[in-house]
Each structure stands twice: as structure tokens, then as C-alpha cells.
C-alpha positions as CSV (number, residue, x, y, z in Angstrom):
1,M,-2.3,23.0,38.1
2,T,-0.6,20.4,40.2
3,E,2.8,22.0,40.1
4,R,1.4,25.7,40.9
5,Y,-1.7,24.8,42.9
6,P,-1.2,21.7,44.7
7,G,-3.5,20.1,47.2
8,R,-6.9,21.1,48.4
9,G,-8.5,24.2,47.2
10,G,-5.9,24.3,44.3
11,R,-8.8,24.7,41.7
12,S,-10.2,27.4,43.8
13,A,-6.8,29.1,44.1
14,L,-6.4,28.8,40.2
15,A,-9.6,30.2,39.2
16,A,-9.1,33.3,41.8
17,R,-5.8,33.7,39.7
18,L,-7.6,33.3,36.2
19,A,-10.6,35.4,37.5
20,R,-13.1,32.7,36.5
21,Q,-15.6,30.6,38.5
22,P,-14.3,27.6,40.1
23,G,-16.7,25.3,38.4
24,Y,-15.8,26.9,34.7
25,V,-12.0,26.0,35.5
26,S,-12.8,22.7,36.8
27,R,-14.8,21.8,33.7
28,C,-11.4,23.1,31.3
29,L,-9.2,20.9,33.3
30,N,-11.3,17.7,33.3
31,G,-12.0,18.0,29.6
32,S,-15.7,18.8,29.7
33,K,-15.2,22.0,28.4
34,R,-13.3,23.0,25.3
35,I,-10.4,25.6,26.1
36,G,-11.0,28.1,23.3
37,E,-8.4,30.3,21.8
38,A,-9.2,33.5,23.9
39,F,-9.3,31.5,27.2
40,A,-5.9,29.7,26.3
41,R,-4.3,33.0,25.7
42,H,-6.0,34.6,29.0
43,V,-4.8,31.6,30.8
44,E,-1.1,31.9,29.5
45,L,-1.0,35.9,30.1
46,H,-2.6,35.3,34.1
47,L,-0.2,32.5,34.8
48,Q,3.1,34.2,32.9
49,L,3.5,31.4,30.5
50,P,5.2,31.6,27.2
51,A,2.7,32.5,24.2
52,F,1.0,29.4,22.6
53,W,2.5,27.3,25.7
54,L,-0.7,25.7,26.2
55,D,-0.7,24.7,22.5
56,G,2.4,22.6,22.9
57,L,6.1,22.9,22.0
58,P,6.5,25.5,19.2
59,E,8.6,24.3,16.4
60,P,12.4,24.6,17.2
61,D,12.8,27.4,14.4
62,H,9.8,29.1,15.2
63,V,10.4,32.0,17.9
64,L,7.6,34.7,18.2
65,S,9.1,38.1,18.4
66,A,8.5,40.7,20.9
67,R,6.0,42.5,18.7
68,Q,4.1,39.1,17.8
69,I,3.7,38.3,21.4
70,E,2.5,42.0,22.2
71,L,-0.1,41.6,19.8
72,L,-1.2,38.3,21.0
73,R,-1.8,39.5,24.7
74,G,-3.4,42.5,23.3
75,F,-6.0,40.3,21.3
76,A,-6.2,38.1,24.3
77,E,-7.5,41.2,26.3
78,L,-10.2,41.7,23.7
79,T,-13.8,40.5,24.1
80,V,-14.9,37.4,21.8
81,E,-16.8,39.8,19.7
82,Q,-14.1,42.1,19.0
83,Q,-11.6,39.2,18.1
84,D,-14.3,38.0,15.8
85,D,-14.4,41.4,14.1
86,I,-10.5,41.6,13.7
87,L,-10.4,37.9,12.6
88,R,-13.0,38.9,10.1
89,T,-11.1,42.0,8.9
90,L,-8.2,39.9,8.4
91,H,-9.6,37.2,6.1
92,D,-11.3,39.5,4.1
93,T,-8.4,41.4,3.6
94,A,-6.2,38.4,2.8
95,R,-9.1,37.5,0.2
96,R,-9.1,40.9,-1.2
97,N,-5.1,40.5,-1.7
98,R,-5.1,37.2,-3.3
99,A,-7.7,38.3,-5.9
100,V,-5.7,41.3,-6.9
101,Y,-2.5,39.1,-6.9
102,E,-4.6,36.5,-9.2
103,H,-5.6,39.1,-11.5
104,L,-2.2,40.9,-11.7
105,A,-0.7,37.1,-12.4
106,R,-3.3,36.6,-15.1
107,R,-2.4,40.1,-16.6
108,R,1.3,39.4,-16.7
109,A,0.7,35.8,-18.2
110,A,-1.6,37.5,-21.1
111,E,0.9,40.1,-21.9
112,P,3.0,39.4,-25.0
113,A,6.5,38.1,-24.3
114,A,9.0,40.9,-24.4
115,D,11.6,39.4,-26.5
116,G,13.1,42.6,-27.9
117,V,11.4,42.2,-31.6
118,A,9.4,45.2,-32.5
């Protein structure tokens, strides 16, 4: 904020850049309003910051691919309801996949050992 929009009127200029009301941006900056995932990605996109910059420094060995960044930017442009639908679907799919993998692991463990004896 102080680097890009210094001095008087900086919060209003930042709010205009983010297409948000100055009061909303002010509450986010002073900590009285929590910055959610969608708004964090929105800020990064509109201020041309690296993906997840607002989350802090990434691990040195973790660099997002261009595809991951594209997906995150697309996700940030969705409504909260659309994001929730996608997250719900992802969680449901992951839960079903875990159940299938656990079932297959139990089946494999229950099979007689293949020791070559007939």
C-alpha cells in the first residue's frame, strides 16, 4: 500500500484499482476485515503480484507452474458460490478416491500370498 499508493488518497486509489469500496479496502488494511481466499487472489491479480504473494513467501522448492497459476486466476474470477461448488466437488472426489484406494488395499491384503505353491 505505502509503496504503490503513498500519501493522501492512497487508499482510494488502491480501492479503485481493486474495484472495491474505499471503506472495504480500509477495513482490510487495518485488520478489522479478514481477507478471504478469493479477495487475496483478486488483489494479487489486479496488482500483478505473484500467485499466493499475500500468503507469505513460498517454500524455496515450491514454484507454481503456468498451468497452476492459470487455474488459480480463473478460480479467483468466480463467484464465492461457484468456488464453493468446485471445492465441494473436489473434496467429494478426493473422499471417493480414498474410499476406493482403501477398499483395494483391503482386498489386496486379504488375497492369499502368491508364493508359487499350487
